[in-house]
Z-matrix of the N, CA and C atoms (Angstrom, degrees):
N
C 1 1.448
C 2 1.525 1 112.58
N 3 1.320 2 117.22 1 -30.42
C 4 1.458 3 119.14 2 -175.66
C 5 1.533 4 112.58 3 -66.85
N 6 1.317 5 118.57 4 -26.68
C 7 1.464 6 119.51 5 178.70
C 8 1.526 7 111.75 6 -77.36
N 9 1.319 8 117.25 7 -14.43
C 10 1.455 9 121.05 8 178.96
C 11 1.531 10 111.79 9 -78.66
N 12 1.303 11 117.49 10 -29.22
C 13 1.466 12 121.50 11 -176.47
C 14 1.534 13 112.34 12 -62.54
N 15 1.341 14 121.09 13 -48.00
C 16 1.473 15 119.15 14 178.31
C 17 1.527 16 113.42 15 -62.93
N 18 1.318 17 117.14 16 -33.30
C 19 1.459 18 120.04 17 179.03
C 20 1.517 19 110.34 18 -66.86
N 21 1.318 20 116.88 19 -43.57
C 22 1.464 21 121.26 20 178.56
C 23 1.521 22 110.22 21 -64.35
N 24 1.322 23 117.90 22 -41.96
C 25 1.465 24 120.97 23 178.35
C 26 1.522 25 111.34 24 -63.83
N 27 1.328 26 117.11 25 -40.91
C 28 1.458 27 120.69 26 177.53
C 29 1.519 28 110.87 27 -62.25
N 30 1.326 29 117.38 28 -43.73
C 31 1.451 30 120.43 29 178.51
C 32 1.521 31 111.58 30 -64.45
N 33 1.334 32 117.87 31 -39.32
C 34 1.468 33 120.31 32 177.28
C 35 1.520 34 111.09 33 -63.00
N 36 1.322 35 117.19 34 -40.87
C 37 1.464 36 120.74 35 179.29
C 38 1.528 37 110.09 36 -65.67
N 39 1.320 38 116.97 37 -44.09
C 40 1.460 39 119.75 38 -179.35
C 41 1.524 40 112.07 39 -64.56
N 42 1.316 41 117.25 40 -42.40
C 43 1.461 42 120.43 41 178.68
C 44 1.521 43 110.55 42 -65.62
N 45 1.326 44 117.02 43 -39.38
C 46 1.467 45 120.51 44 178.61
C 47 1.528 46 110.63 45 -64.22
N 48 1.327 47 117.99 46 -42.26
C 49 1.463 48 120.75 47 177.97
C 50 1.528 49 111.42 48 -65.65
N 51 1.322 50 116.99 49 -38.97
C 52 1.456 51 120.56 50 177.34
C 53 1.525 52 110.87 51 -64.40
N 54 1.327 53 116.37 52 -42.81
C 55 1.456 54 120.69 53 177.94
C 56 1.527 55 111.20 54 -63.75
N 57 1.334 56 116.86 55 -44.01
C 58 1.459 57 120.40 56 179.43
C 59 1.528 58 110.98 57 -63.77
N 60 1.320 59 117.48 58 -39.34
C 61 1.462 60 120.66 59 177.91
C 62 1.521 61 111.72 60 -65.29
N 63 1.318 62 116.43 61 -41.36
C 64 1.461 63 120.25 62 178.01
C 65 1.516 64 112.35 63 -64.61
N 66 1.317 65 116.24 64 -41.69
C 67 1.468 66 120.03 65 178.52
C 68 1.526 67 110.15 66 -66.87
N 69 1.331 68 116.38 67 -41.25
C 70 1.460 69 119.46 68 177.91
C 71 1.518 70 112.03 69 -62.06
N 72 1.313 71 116.81 70 -40.89
C 73 1.470 72 120.37 71 177.79
C 74 1.527 73 110.89 72 -64.91
N 75 1.344 74 117.08 73 -42.61
C 76 1.461 75 120.59 74 -179.01
C 77 1.527 76 111.19 75 -63.00
N 78 1.330 77 117.17 76 -41.47
C 79 1.469 78 120.12 77 179.12
C 80 1.523 79 110.46 78 -68.90
N 81 1.332 80 116.63 79 -37.41
C 82 1.464 81 119.45 80 178.44
C 83 1.531 82 110.68 81 -66.61
N 84 1.308 83 116.37 82 -39.39
C 85 1.461 84 121.19 83 -177.67
C 86 1.530 85 112.37 84 -76.61
N 87 1.330 86 116.49 85 -39.06
C 88 1.472 87 122.46 86 -177.93
C 89 1.530 88 108.80 87 -126.80
N 90 1.327 89 118.45 88 89.27
C 91 1.467 90 121.22 89 -175.82
C 92 1.531 91 114.28 90 -60.37
N 93 1.321 92 118.59 91 -21.17
C 94 1.468 93 120.04 92 179.83
C 95 1.527 94 111.95 93 -68.04
N 96 1.315 95 117.70 94 -14.48
C 97 1.464 96 121.09 95 -179.11
C 98 1.525 97 113.33 96 -84.38
N 99 1.314 98 118.15 97 1.05
C 100 1.461 99 119.24 98 -172.54
C 101 1.523 100 113.15 99 -62.64
N 102 1.329 101 119.48 100 -38.76
C 103 1.468 102 120.68 101 -179.43
C 104 1.529 103 111.87 102 -69.96
N 105 1.345 104 120.70 103 -48.98
C 106 1.472 105 118.54 104 177.49
C 107 1.527 106 113.26 105 -63.52
N 108 1.315 107 116.83 106 -35.16
C 109 1.459 108 119.53 107 179.91
C 110 1.522 109 110.43 108 -69.04
N 111 1.323 110 117.67 109 -34.57
C 112 1.459 111 120.66 110 176.90
C 113 1.528 112 110.31 111 -63.09
N 114 1.310 113 117.46 112 -42.76
C 115 1.462 114 121.00 113 177.93
C 116 1.527 115 110.92 114 -65.23
N 117 1.332 116 116.76 115 -41.95
C 118 1.463 117 120.13 116 178.38
C 119 1.527 118 110.50 117 -65.75
N 120 1.316 119 116.85 118 -38.36
C 121 1.462 120 120.53 119 177.29
C 122 1.509 121 112.34 120 -63.43
N 123 1.310 122 116.62 121 -38.68
C 124 1.465 123 120.14 122 176.98
C 125 1.525 124 110.75 123 -63.97
N 126 1.319 125 116.78 124 -39.17
C 127 1.469 126 120.25 125 177.53
C 128 1.527 127 111.03 126 -65.33
N 129 1.326 128 116.41 127 -41.68
C 130 1.465 129 119.96 128 178.15
C 131 1.527 130 110.47 129 -64.12
N 132 1.319 131 117.64 130 -41.03
C 133 1.463 132 120.51 131 178.24
C 134 1.523 133 111.57 132 -63.20
N 135 1.317 134 117.15 133 -35.76
C 136 1.456 135 120.76 134 177.11
C 137 1.525 136 110.62 135 -64.79
N 138 1.321 137 117.14 136 -42.63
C 139 1.463 138 120.97 137 178.28
C 140 1.535 139 110.40 138 -64.47
N 141 1.308 140 117.20 139 -42.28
C 142 1.462 141 120.72 140 178.64
C 143 1.519 142 111.31 141 -63.74
N 144 1.325 143 117.22 142 -40.09
C 145 1.454 144 120.61 143 177.63
C 146 1.525 145 111.28 144 -63.18
N 147 1.324 146 116.74 145 -41.84
C 148 1.465 147 120.03 146 177.88
C 149 1.526 148 111.14 147 -64.76
N 150 1.324 149 117.25 148 -41.32
C 151 1.465 150 120.17 149 177.62
C 152 1.522 151 111.32 150 -64.92
N 153 1.330 152 117.69 151 -35.95
C 154 1.458 153 121.07 152 178.19
C 155 1.527 154 110.67 153 -66.22
N 156 1.324 155 116.54 154 -39.87
C 157 1.456 156 119.55 155 178.68
C 158 1.521 157 110.14 156 -66.47
N 159 1.322 158 117.24 157 -42.26
C 160 1.460 159 120.98 158 179.94
C 161 1.542 160 109.18 159 -66.31
N 162 1.312 161 117.17 160 -40.90
C 163 1.451 162 121.07 161 -179.36
C 164 1.517 163 113.62 162 -68.81
N 165 1.304 164 118.03 163 -26.02
C 166 1.461 165 121.71 164 -179.31
C 167 1.525 166 112.00 165 -76.43
N 168 1.311 167 116.76 166 -16.05
C 169 1.466 168 119.76 167 -178.35
C 170 1.469 169 113.21 168 -74.11
């Protein structure tokens, strides 16, 4: 089981970077999306913070 943890963490990091890149492109392409994307980003950061707290246990 211990070898599965780094793979899952790597996949989470890659998906997060892909999501951040997509959001950055969308805001760059359509500036009117900046307010909704900011709210969505705050929600994603909250989920990441909760996962970090759970993972630290």
